[in-house]
VOLOPA-928826 format. One record per residue: x, y, z of N, C-alpha, C in turn; chain. Coordinates in steps of 0.1 Angstrom, whole numbers. Layout:
BEGIN
+-------+-------+-------+-------+-------+-------+-------+-------+-------+-------+
|   npx |   npy |   npz |  capx |  capy |  capz |   cpx |   cpy |   cpz | chain |
+-------+-------+-------+-------+-------+-------+-------+-------+-------+-------+
|     X |     Y |     Z |     X |     Y |     Z |     X |     Y |     Z |     A |
...
+-------+-------+-------+-------+-------+-------+-------+-------+-------+-------+
END
This chain:
BEGIN
+-------+-------+-------+-------+-------+-------+-------+-------+-------+-------+
|   npx |   npy |   npz |  capx |  capy |  capz |   cpx |   cpy |   cpz | chain |
+-------+-------+-------+-------+-------+-------+-------+-------+-------+-------+
|   969 |  1552 |   876 |   980 |  1544 |   871 |   988 |  1539 |   883 |     A |
|   991 |  1526 |   882 |   998 |  1520 |   893 |  1013 |  1526 |   893 |     A |
|  1018 |  1528 |   906 |  1031 |  1533 |   907 |  1041 |  1522 |   902 |     A |
|  1037 |  1510 |   900 |  1046 |  1499 |   896 |  1045 |  1497 |   881 |     A |
|  1038 |  1505 |   874 |  1036 |  1503 |   860 |  1048 |  1503 |   851 |     A |
|  1059 |  1510 |   856 |  1071 |  1510 |   848 |  1080 |  1498 |   849 |     A |
|  1075 |  1489 |   857 |  1083 |  1477 |   860 |  1081 |  1467 |   848 |     A |
|  1092 |  1459 |   845 |  1091 |  1449 |   835 |  1096 |  1436 |   841 |     A |
|  1096 |  1435 |   854 |  1102 |  1423 |   861 |  1094 |  1410 |   859 |     A |
|  1082 |  1411 |   855 |  1074 |  1399 |   853 |  1072 |  1396 |   838 |     A |
|  1080 |  1402 |   829 |  1078 |  1401 |   815 |  1088 |  1393 |   808 |     A |
|  1084 |  1385 |   798 |  1093 |  1377 |   790 |  1094 |  1384 |   776 |     A |
|  1106 |  1388 |   773 |  1108 |  1397 |   761 |  1118 |  1391 |   752 |     A |
|  1115 |  1390 |   739 |  1123 |  1385 |   729 |  1130 |  1397 |   722 |     A |
|  1143 |  1397 |   720 |  1150 |  1407 |   713 |  1157 |  1401 |   701 |     A |
|  1153 |  1403 |   689 |  1160 |  1397 |   678 |  1173 |  1405 |   676 |     A |
|  1184 |  1397 |   673 |  1197 |  1404 |   672 |  1201 |  1411 |   684 |     A |
|  1197 |  1405 |   696 |  1200 |  1411 |   709 |  1214 |  1411 |   714 |     A |
|  1223 |  1407 |   706 |  1237 |  1407 |   710 |  1246 |  1417 |   702 |     A |
|  1240 |  1424 |   693 |  1247 |  1434 |   685 |  1250 |  1447 |   693 |     A |
|  1255 |  1457 |   685 |  1260 |  1469 |   692 |  1248 |  1476 |   699 |     A |
|  1237 |  1478 |   692 |  1225 |  1484 |   699 |  1217 |  1473 |   706 |     A |
|  1216 |  1462 |   700 |  1208 |  1451 |   706 |  1212 |  1447 |   720 |     A |
|  1225 |  1447 |   722 |  1231 |  1444 |   736 |  1226 |  1454 |   746 |     A |
|  1227 |  1467 |   743 |  1222 |  1477 |   752 |  1208 |  1476 |   755 |     A |
|  1200 |  1473 |   745 |  1185 |  1470 |   747 |  1183 |  1459 |   757 |     A |
|  1190 |  1448 |   754 |  1189 |  1436 |   762 |  1194 |  1438 |   777 |     A |
|  1205 |  1445 |   778 |  1210 |  1448 |   791 |  1201 |  1457 |   800 |     A |
|  1195 |  1467 |   793 |  1185 |  1475 |   801 |  1173 |  1468 |   805 |     A |
|  1168 |  1459 |   797 |  1156 |  1452 |   800 |  1160 |  1442 |   812 |     A |
|  1171 |  1435 |   810 |  1175 |  1426 |   821 |  1178 |  1433 |   834 |     A |
|  1184 |  1445 |   834 |  1187 |  1452 |   846 |  1174 |  1456 |   853 |     A |
|  1163 |  1458 |   845 |  1150 |  1462 |   851 |  1142 |  1450 |   854 |     A |
|  1148 |  1438 |   853 |  1141 |  1426 |   858 |  1134 |  1417 |   848 |     A |
|  1134 |  1421 |   836 |  1127 |  1412 |   826 |  1135 |  1399 |   823 |     A |
|  1128 |  1389 |   819 |  1134 |  1377 |   813 |  1137 |  1380 |   799 |     A |
|  1149 |  1382 |   795 |  1153 |  1386 |   781 |  1157 |  1373 |   774 |     A |
|  1152 |  1371 |   762 |  1156 |  1361 |   753 |  1162 |  1367 |   740 |     A |
|  1175 |  1365 |   738 |  1181 |  1370 |   726 |  1179 |  1359 |   715 |     A |
|  1172 |  1364 |   705 |  1168 |  1355 |   693 |  1178 |  1359 |   682 |     A |
|  1187 |  1349 |   679 |  1197 |  1352 |   668 |  1202 |  1339 |   663 |     A |
|  1211 |  1340 |   653 |  1216 |  1328 |   646 |  1228 |  1322 |   653 |     A |
|  1236 |  1329 |   660 |  1249 |  1324 |   664 |  1251 |  1324 |   679 |     A |
|  1251 |  1313 |   685 |  1253 |  1311 |   700 |  1267 |  1317 |   704 |     A |
|  1277 |  1315 |   696 |  1290 |  1319 |   700 |  1291 |  1334 |   702 |     A |
|  1284 |  1342 |   693 |  1283 |  1356 |   695 |  1276 |  1360 |   707 |     A |
|  1265 |  1353 |   710 |  1258 |  1355 |   723 |  1267 |  1353 |   735 |     A |
|  1274 |  1342 |   735 |  1283 |  1340 |   746 |  1294 |  1350 |   747 |     A |
|  1299 |  1355 |   736 |  1309 |  1365 |   736 |  1303 |  1378 |   742 |     A |
|  1291 |  1381 |   739 |  1285 |  1394 |   743 |  1281 |  1393 |   758 |     A |
|  1275 |  1382 |   763 |  1269 |  1381 |   776 |  1277 |  1373 |   786 |     A |
|  1286 |  1365 |   781 |  1295 |  1357 |   790 |  1286 |  1348 |   799 |     A |
|  1288 |  1348 |   812 |  1282 |  1339 |   821 |  1269 |  1345 |   827 |     A |
|  1263 |  1355 |   820 |  1251 |  1361 |   825 |  1239 |  1351 |   823 |     A |
|  1236 |  1343 |   832 |  1226 |  1333 |   831 |  1212 |  1339 |   831 |     A |
|  1210 |  1352 |   834 |  1197 |  1358 |   834 |  1192 |  1361 |   820 |     A |
|  1201 |  1361 |   810 |  1197 |  1364 |   796 |  1198 |  1350 |   789 |     A |
|  1187 |  1347 |   782 |  1187 |  1334 |   775 |  1189 |  1336 |   760 |     A |
|  1191 |  1325 |   753 |  1194 |  1325 |   739 |  1185 |  1314 |   732 |     A |
|  1179 |  1318 |   720 |  1173 |  1308 |   712 |  1178 |  1310 |   698 |     A |
|  1180 |  1299 |   691 |  1184 |  1300 |   677 |  1172 |  1305 |   669 |     A |
|  1174 |  1315 |   660 |  1163 |  1322 |   654 |  1168 |  1329 |   642 |     A |
|  1163 |  1325 |   630 |  1167 |  1330 |   617 |  1155 |  1338 |   612 |     A |
|  1156 |  1352 |   611 |  1145 |  1360 |   606 |  1142 |  1358 |   592 |     A |
|  1151 |  1351 |   584 |  1148 |  1349 |   570 |  1140 |  1336 |   568 |     A |
|  1137 |  1329 |   579 |  1131 |  1315 |   578 |  1119 |  1315 |   587 |     A |
|  1107 |  1314 |   581 |  1095 |  1313 |   588 |  1094 |  1301 |   598 |     A |
|  1099 |  1290 |   594 |  1100 |  1278 |   603 |  1108 |  1281 |   615 |     A |
|  1120 |  1287 |   613 |  1128 |  1290 |   624 |  1121 |  1300 |   634 |     A |
|  1114 |  1310 |   628 |  1107 |  1319 |   637 |  1097 |  1313 |   645 |     A |
|  1089 |  1304 |   639 |  1078 |  1297 |   647 |  1084 |  1288 |   657 |     A |
|  1095 |  1281 |   654 |  1101 |  1272 |   663 |  1107 |  1280 |   675 |     A |
|  1112 |  1292 |   672 |  1117 |  1300 |   683 |  1106 |  1304 |   693 |     A |
|  1095 |  1309 |   687 |  1084 |  1313 |   696 |  1079 |  1301 |   704 |     A |
|  1078 |  1289 |   698 |  1073 |  1277 |   705 |  1083 |  1273 |   716 |     A |
|  1096 |  1275 |   714 |  1106 |  1272 |   724 |  1104 |  1281 |   736 |     A |
|  1102 |  1294 |   734 |  1100 |  1303 |   745 |  1088 |  1300 |   752 |     A |
|  1077 |  1297 |   745 |  1064 |  1294 |   752 |  1065 |  1282 |   761 |     A |
|  1072 |  1271 |   756 |  1074 |  1259 |   763 |  1082 |  1261 |   776 |     A |
|  1092 |  1270 |   775 |  1101 |  1272 |   786 |  1095 |  1282 |   796 |     A |
|  1089 |  1293 |   791 |  1085 |  1304 |   800 |  1070 |  1306 |   801 |     A |
|  1062 |  1300 |   792 |  1048 |  1300 |   794 |  1041 |  1312 |   787 |     A |
|  1049 |  1322 |   783 |  1043 |  1333 |   776 |  1054 |  1342 |   770 |     A |
|  1049 |  1350 |   760 |  1058 |  1360 |   754 |  1051 |  1374 |   756 |     A |
|  1057 |  1383 |   763 |  1050 |  1396 |   765 |  1054 |  1406 |   755 |     A |
|  1066 |  1406 |   750 |  1071 |  1416 |   741 |  1080 |  1410 |   731 |     A |
|  1078 |  1415 |   718 |  1087 |  1411 |   707 |  1094 |  1424 |   703 |     A |
|  1107 |  1425 |   703 |  1115 |  1436 |   698 |  1122 |  1432 |   685 |     A |
|  1118 |  1438 |   674 |  1124 |  1435 |   661 |  1136 |  1444 |   658 |     A |
|  1147 |  1439 |   662 |  1160 |  1447 |   661 |  1169 |  1441 |   649 |     A |
|  1168 |  1429 |   647 |  1177 |  1423 |   637 |  1174 |  1426 |   623 |     A |
|  1184 |  1427 |   614 |  1182 |  1428 |   600 |  1194 |  1423 |   593 |     A |
|  1193 |  1421 |   579 |  1204 |  1417 |   571 |  1203 |  1424 |   558 |     A |
|  1215 |  1427 |   552 |  1215 |  1435 |   540 |  1228 |  1433 |   533 |     A |
|  1229 |  1436 |   520 |  1242 |  1437 |   513 |  1240 |  1447 |   501 |     A |
|  1251 |  1452 |   496 |  1250 |  1462 |   485 |  1249 |  1476 |   491 |     A |
|  1255 |  1486 |   484 |  1256 |  1499 |   489 |  1253 |  1510 |   478 |     A |
|  1258 |  1508 |   466 |  1258 |  1518 |   456 |  1244 |  1522 |   451 |     A |
|  1241 |  1535 |   451 |  1228 |  1540 |   446 |  1227 |  1538 |   431 |     A |
|  1238 |  1536 |   424 |  1237 |  1535 |   409 |  1241 |  1521 |   404 |     A |
|  1249 |  1513 |   412 |  1254 |  1500 |   407 |  1247 |  1489 |   415 |     A |
|  1238 |  1491 |   424 |  1232 |  1480 |   432 |  1225 |  1471 |   422 |     A |
|  1226 |  1458 |   424 |  1220 |  1448 |   415 |  1206 |  1446 |   420 |     A |
|  1198 |  1440 |   412 |  1184 |  1436 |   416 |  1185 |  1426 |   428 |     A |
|  1194 |  1417 |   428 |  1195 |  1407 |   438 |  1199 |  1414 |   451 |     A |
|  1208 |  1424 |   451 |  1212 |  1431 |   463 |  1200 |  1439 |   469 |     A |
|  1193 |  1445 |   460 |  1181 |  1453 |   464 |  1171 |  1443 |   471 |     A |
|  1168 |  1432 |   464 |  1158 |  1423 |   470 |  1162 |  1417 |   483 |     A |
|  1175 |  1414 |   484 |  1181 |  1409 |   497 |  1180 |  1419 |   508 |     A |
|  1183 |  1431 |   506 |  1182 |  1441 |   516 |  1168 |  1444 |   520 |     A |
|  1159 |  1445 |   511 |  1144 |  1447 |   514 |  1139 |  1435 |   522 |     A |
|  1143 |  1423 |   518 |  1139 |  1411 |   526 |  1144 |  1411 |   540 |     A |
|  1157 |  1415 |   542 |  1163 |  1414 |   555 |  1159 |  1426 |   564 |     A |
|  1154 |  1437 |   559 |  1151 |  1448 |   567 |  1136 |  1451 |   568 |     A |
|  1128 |  1446 |   559 |  1114 |  1449 |   559 |  1106 |  1435 |   560 |     A |
|  1108 |  1427 |   550 |  1101 |  1414 |   549 |  1103 |  1406 |   562 |     A |
|  1115 |  1406 |   568 |  1117 |  1399 |   580 |  1109 |  1403 |   591 |     A |
|  1106 |  1416 |   592 |  1098 |  1422 |   603 |  1083 |  1417 |   601 |     A |
|  1079 |  1417 |   588 |  1066 |  1412 |   585 |  1064 |  1397 |   590 |     A |
|  1075 |  1389 |   587 |  1074 |  1375 |   591 |  1073 |  1373 |   606 |     A |
|  1081 |  1381 |   613 |  1081 |  1379 |   628 |  1068 |  1384 |   634 |     A |
|  1062 |  1394 |   628 |  1049 |  1399 |   633 |  1038 |  1389 |   630 |     A |
|  1038 |  1385 |   618 |  1027 |  1376 |   614 |  1027 |  1363 |   622 |     A |
|  1039 |  1358 |   626 |  1039 |  1345 |   633 |  1038 |  1347 |   648 |     A |
|  1039 |  1359 |   653 |  1037 |  1361 |   668 |  1022 |  1363 |   671 |     A |
|  1014 |  1367 |   661 |  1000 |  1370 |   663 |   992 |  1359 |   670 |     A |
|   993 |  1346 |   665 |   986 |  1336 |   672 |   989 |  1334 |   687 |     A |
|  1002 |  1336 |   690 |  1006 |  1334 |   704 |  1001 |  1346 |   713 |     A |
|  1001 |  1358 |   708 |   996 |  1369 |   715 |   981 |  1368 |   716 |     A |
|   974 |  1364 |   706 |   959 |  1363 |   706 |   955 |  1352 |   717 |     A |
|   962 |  1342 |   718 |   959 |  1331 |   728 |   960 |  1336 |   742 |     A |
|   970 |  1345 |   745 |   972 |  1350 |   758 |   964 |  1363 |   761 |     A |
|   959 |  1369 |   750 |   951 |  1381 |   752 |   958 |  1394 |   753 |     A |
|   971 |  1394 |   750 |   979 |  1406 |   751 |   992 |  1404 |   744 |     A |
|   999 |  1416 |   742 |  1013 |  1415 |   737 |  1017 |  1429 |   732 |     A |
|  1030 |  1430 |   731 |  1036 |  1443 |   726 |  1046 |  1439 |   715 |     A |
|  1047 |  1447 |   705 |  1057 |  1446 |   694 |  1063 |  1460 |   693 |     A |
|  1077 |  1459 |   693 |  1084 |  1472 |   691 |  1094 |  1470 |   679 |     A |
|  1092 |  1477 |   669 |  1100 |  1476 |   657 |  1110 |  1487 |   656 |     A |
|  1122 |  1484 |   651 |  1133 |  1493 |   650 |  1134 |  1498 |   636 |     A |
|  1132 |  1511 |   634 |  1133 |  1518 |   621 |  1146 |  1525 |   621 |     A |
|  1147 |  1536 |   614 |  1159 |  1544 |   613 |  1155 |  1558 |   608 |     A |
|  1163 |  1568 |   612 |  1161 |  1582 |   607 |  1160 |  1582 |   592 |     A |
|  1167 |  1573 |   585 |  1167 |  1573 |   571 |  1154 |  1567 |   565 |     A |
|  1145 |  1562 |   574 |  1132 |  1559 |   570 |  1123 |  1571 |   570 |     A |
|  1128 |  1583 |   576 |  1121 |  1595 |   577 |  1126 |  1606 |   567 |     A |
|  1139 |  1607 |   566 |  1146 |  1617 |   558 |  1156 |  1611 |   549 |     A |
|  1159 |  1617 |   538 |  1170 |  1613 |   530 |  1183 |  1616 |   536 |     A |
|  1194 |  1609 |   533 |  1207 |  1612 |   538 |  1212 |  1626 |   533 |     A |
|  1219 |  1633 |   541 |  1227 |  1644 |   536 |  1240 |  1639 |   530 |     A |
|  1241 |  1638 |   517 |  1252 |  1631 |   511 |  1265 |  1637 |   513 |     A |
|  1265 |  1650 |   517 |  1278 |  1657 |   520 |  1285 |  1651 |   532 |     A |
|  1277 |  1645 |   541 |  1283 |  1639 |   552 |  1293 |  1628 |   548 |     A |
|  1290 |  1622 |   537 |  1297 |  1610 |   532 |  1308 |  1613 |   522 |     A |
|  1310 |  1626 |   518 |  1319 |  1630 |   508 |  1333 |  1624 |   510 |     A |
|  1338 |  1625 |   523 |  1351 |  1620 |   526 |  1351 |  1607 |   532 |     A |
|  1340 |  1601 |   533 |  1339 |  1587 |   539 |  1329 |  1579 |   531 |     A |
|  1331 |  1577 |   519 |  1321 |  1570 |   510 |  1319 |  1555 |   514 |     A |
|  1328 |  1550 |   522 |  1326 |  1536 |   526 |  1314 |  1534 |   536 |     A |
|  1310 |  1546 |   542 |  1299 |  1545 |   551 |  1286 |  1550 |   545 |     A |
|  1285 |  1552 |   532 |  1273 |  1557 |   525 |  1261 |  1548 |   528 |     A |
|  1250 |  1554 |   532 |  1238 |  1547 |   535 |  1232 |  1542 |   522 |     A |
|  1229 |  1530 |   520 |  1224 |  1524 |   507 |  1209 |  1528 |   505 |     A |
|  1204 |  1528 |   493 |  1190 |  1532 |   490 |  1180 |  1522 |   495 |     A |
|  1183 |  1509 |   496 |  1172 |  1500 |   500 |  1170 |  1500 |   515 |     A |
|  1180 |  1505 |   523 |  1179 |  1505 |   537 |  1168 |  1515 |   542 |     A |
|  1169 |  1528 |   537 |  1159 |  1538 |   541 |  1145 |  1534 |   536 |     A |
|  1144 |  1529 |   524 |  1132 |  1525 |   518 |  1125 |  1514 |   527 |     A |
|  1133 |  1504 |   531 |  1128 |  1494 |   539 |  1124 |  1499 |   553 |     A |
|  1132 |  1508 |   559 |  1129 |  1513 |   572 |  1117 |  1522 |   572 |     A |
|  1114 |  1529 |   561 |  1101 |  1536 |   559 |  1090 |  1526 |   559 |     A |
|  1092 |  1515 |   552 |  1082 |  1505 |   552 |  1079 |  1499 |   566 |     A |
|  1089 |  1498 |   575 |  1088 |  1493 |   588 |  1078 |  1503 |   596 |     A |
|  1079 |  1516 |   593 |  1071 |  1525 |   600 |  1056 |  1523 |   596 |     A |
|  1054 |  1521 |   583 |  1040 |  1519 |   578 |  1035 |  1506 |   583 |     A |
|  1043 |  1495 |   584 |  1039 |  1482 |   589 |  1035 |  1484 |   604 |     A |
|  1043 |  1492 |   611 |  1039 |  1495 |   625 |  1025 |  1500 |   626 |     A |
|  1022 |  1510 |   618 |  1009 |  1517 |   619 |   998 |  1507 |   615 |     A |
|  1001 |  1499 |   604 |   991 |  1489 |   599 |   987 |  1479 |   610 |     A |
|   998 |  1473 |   616 |   995 |  1463 |   626 |   990 |  1469 |   639 |     A |
|   993 |  1481 |   642 |   988 |  1488 |   654 |   972 |  1489 |   652 |     A |
|   968 |  1493 |   640 |   954 |  1494 |   637 |   947 |  1481 |   637 |     A |
|   954 |  1471 |   631 |   948 |  1458 |   630 |   947 |  1450 |   643 |     A |
|   957 |  1451 |   651 |   957 |  1443 |   663 |   952 |  1450 |   676 |     A |
|   949 |  1462 |   675 |   945 |  1470 |   687 |   933 |  1463 |   694 |     A |
|   924 |  1458 |   687 |   912 |  1451 |   693 |   915 |  1439 |   701 |     A |
|   927 |  1434 |   698 |   932 |  1422 |   706 |   941 |  1425 |   717 |     A |
|   942 |  1438 |   721 |   950 |  1442 |   732 |   965 |  1440 |   729 |     A |
|   969 |  1443 |   717 |   983 |  1442 |   712 |   987 |  1455 |   708 |     A |
|   998 |  1461 |   714 |  1003 |  1474 |   710 |  1015 |  1472 |   701 |     A |
|  1016 |  1480 |   691 |  1027 |  1480 |   681 |  1032 |  1494 |   679 |     A |
|  1045 |  1495 |   682 |  1052 |  1508 |   681 |  1065 |  1507 |   675 |     A |
|  1071 |  1518 |   671 |  1084 |  1518 |   665 |  1094 |  1527 |   672 |     A |
|  1106 |  1524 |   672 |  1117 |  1533 |   677 |  1126 |  1536 |   665 |     A |
|  1129 |  1548 |   663 |  1137 |  1553 |   652 |  1150 |  1559 |   657 |     A |
|  1161 |  1551 |   656 |  1174 |  1557 |   660 |  1180 |  1567 |   650 |     A |
|  1188 |  1576 |   655 |  1195 |  1585 |   646 |  1210 |  1580 |   645 |     A |
|  1219 |  1589 |   646 |  1233 |  1585 |   644 |  1239 |  1577 |   656 |     A |
|  1240 |  1564 |   655 |  1246 |  1556 |   665 |  1257 |  1547 |   659 |     A |
|  1267 |  1553 |   654 |  1278 |  1546 |   647 |  1285 |  1536 |   657 |     A |
|  1288 |  1524 |   651 |  1295 |  1514 |   659 |  1309 |  1519 |   663 |     A |
|  1315 |  1511 |   672 |  1328 |  1515 |   677 |  1338 |  1515 |   666 |     A |
|  1336 |  1506 |   656 |  1346 |  1505 |   645 |  1345 |  1518 |   637 |     A |
|  1332 |  1522 |   634 |  1330 |  1534 |   626 |  1336 |  1546 |   633 |     A |
|  1335 |  1546 |   647 |  1340 |  1558 |   654 |  1355 |  1560 |   653 |     A |
|  1362 |  1550 |   648 |  1376 |  1552 |   646 |  1379 |  1563 |   635 |     A |
|  1369 |  1565 |   627 |  1370 |  1576 |   617 |  1365 |  1589 |   623 |     A |
|  1374 |  1596 |   629 |  1370 |  1608 |   637 |  1364 |  1619 |   628 |     A |
|  1369 |  1621 |   616 |  1364 |  1631 |   607 |  1349 |  1628 |   604 |     A |
|  1346 |  1616 |   601 |  1332 |  1612 |   598 |  1323 |  1614 |   610 |     A |
|  1328 |  1611 |   622 |  1321 |  1613 |   634 |  1318 |  1628 |   637 |     A |
|  1327 |  1636 |   634 |  1325 |  1651 |   635 |  1314 |  1655 |   626 |     A |
|  1314 |  1650 |   614 |  1303 |  1653 |   604 |  1289 |  1649 |   610 |     A |
|  1289 |  1637 |   616 |  1276 |  1633 |   622 |  1272 |  1642 |   634 |     A |
|  1281 |  1645 |   642 |  1278 |  1653 |   654 |  1272 |  1667 |   649 |     A |
|  1278 |  1672 |   639 |  1274 |  1686 |   634 |  1259 |  1686 |   629 |     A |
|  1254 |  1674 |   626 |  1240 |  1673 |   620 |  1230 |  1673 |   631 |     A |
|  1234 |  1670 |   644 |  1224 |  1669 |   655 |  1223 |  1682 |   663 |     A |
|  1212 |  1684 |   670 |  1210 |  1695 |   678 |  1219 |  1694 |   691 |     A |
|  1222 |  1682 |   695 |  1230 |  1680 |   707 |  1245 |  1680 |   705 |     A |
|  1249 |  1680 |   692 |  1263 |  1681 |   688 |  1271 |  1669 |   693 |     A |
|  1265 |  1657 |   693 |  1272 |  1645 |   696 |  1265 |  1633 |   690 |     A |
|  1272 |  1622 |   689 |  1266 |  1610 |   684 |  1259 |  1603 |   695 |     A |
|  1250 |  1594 |   692 |  1243 |  1586 |   702 |  1252 |  1575 |   707 |     A |
|  1250 |  1571 |   719 |  1256 |  1559 |   725 |  1245 |  1549 |   728 |     A |
|  1248 |  1536 |   728 |  1237 |  1527 |   730 |  1229 |  1529 |   742 |     A |
|  1234 |  1534 |   753 |  1226 |  1536 |   765 |  1216 |  1547 |   763 |     A |
|  1218 |  1556 |   753 |  1208 |  1566 |   750 |  1196 |  1560 |   744 |     A |
|  1197 |  1549 |   738 |  1186 |  1542 |   731 |  1178 |  1532 |   740 |     A |
|  1185 |  1527 |   749 |  1180 |  1515 |   756 |  1167 |  1518 |   764 |     A |
|  1166 |  1530 |   770 |  1155 |  1533 |   780 |  1142 |  1533 |   773 |     A |
|  1141 |  1537 |   760 |  1128 |  1538 |   754 |  1122 |  1524 |   752 |     A |
|  1130 |  1514 |   750 |  1125 |  1501 |   749 |  1120 |  1495 |   762 |     A |
|  1127 |  1499 |   773 |  1122 |  1495 |   786 |  1108 |  1501 |   789 |     A |
|  1107 |  1514 |   786 |  1094 |  1521 |   788 |  1083 |  1515 |   780 |     A |
|  1086 |  1513 |   767 |  1075 |  1507 |   758 |  1072 |  1493 |   761 |     A |
|  1081 |  1486 |   768 |  1078 |  1472 |   772 |  1070 |  1472 |   784 |     A |
|  1069 |  1482 |   792 |  1063 |  1483 |   805 |  1048 |  1485 |   804 |     A |
|  1040 |  1483 |   815 |  1026 |  1486 |   815 |  1023 |  1501 |   814 |     A |
|  1033 |  1509 |   816 |  1031 |  1524 |   815 |  1028 |  1528 |   800 |     A |
|  1031 |  1519 |   791 |  1029 |  1522 |   777 |  1017 |  1514 |   771 |     A |
|  1008 |  1509 |   780 |   997 |  1501 |   775 |   987 |  1509 |   766 |     A |
|   987 |  1522 |   767 |   977 |  1530 |   759 |   984 |  1537 |   747 |     A |
|   996 |  1532 |   744 |  1004 |  1538 |   733 |  1005 |  1528 |   722 |     A |
|  1001 |  1531 |   711 |  1002 |  1522 |   699 |  1002 |  1530 |   686 |     A |
|  1009 |  1524 |   676 |  1010 |  1531 |   663 |  1019 |  1543 |   663 |     A |
|  1028 |  1544 |   673 |  1036 |  1556 |   674 |  1051 |  1553 |   670 |     A |
|  1058 |  1564 |   667 |  1072 |  1563 |   663 |  1080 |  1572 |   673 |     A |
|  1089 |  1566 |   680 |  1097 |  1574 |   689 |  1111 |  1576 |   683 |     A |
|  1114 |  1589 |   681 |  1126 |  1592 |   673 |  1137 |  1596 |   684 |     A |
|  1148 |  1588 |   683 |  1159 |  1590 |   693 |  1171 |  1594 |   684 |     A |
|  1173 |  1606 |   681 |  1183 |  1610 |   671 |  1191 |  1623 |   674 |     A |
|  1190 |  1627 |   687 |  1197 |  1639 |   691 |  1192 |  1652 |   684 |     A |
|  1180 |  1651 |   678 |  1175 |  1663 |   671 |  1178 |  1663 |   656 |     A |
|  1184 |  1653 |   650 |  1188 |  1653 |   636 |  1176 |  1656 |   627 |     A |
|  1165 |  1650 |   629 |  1154 |  1651 |   619 |  1145 |  1663 |   622 |     A |
|  1149 |  1671 |   632 |  1141 |  1683 |   635 |  1144 |  1695 |   625 |     A |
|  1155 |  1693 |   618 |  1159 |  1704 |   609 |  1154 |  1703 |   595 |     A |
+-------+-------+-------+-------+-------+-------+-------+-------+-------+-------+
END
């Protein structure tokens, strides 16, 4: 193995939702290690707010709910940079929360935004990867795609209750990862998943009692910070991960080991 195989400095990497709480850390890590990062998202103003004058990170308008927008985004990157090496599926959309009162429309919307959107982005990247003879796809799942919530954690903080369609969709993301890893392997395309554990946003962290509940569920007795998550994406984007496919990397402080 080349001693340079961990480098990503010659790679063009698309990060959907790359300006969010976790997406920004992923994008920053990849950019720090030399990759050309393209944040694929709907709102340029949010991109500018997150990255400021960092001209090393690019932006494309990209709507994961719209196949046409997805294809246009890929074509824009190809015209500008000549290739796409890695697609990171980080963005999602959802609404509704109640396990008992969720409507059919809320359920369908959350499944579409968390699972179907990943299918769309994968389906439409395949022709681009096939033409260049290689590619990597990294999907973002969740610990709730592996285990059910411990509902006692939410007794005093019901506003943070994890909804039923989220975990169902994230479990689907893991199966989709395995499916496409098997299907695309012969084309030199690797497909893997990263499964975060408790990474509450800065707003959620204002509820100190809830954060203590989350900490207690992990082996490390702390919540994750975005920097804890970023490194695995850099590794999986690098040539050091060329023989890894169909795998799920769980970054949860040990939550799901119990």
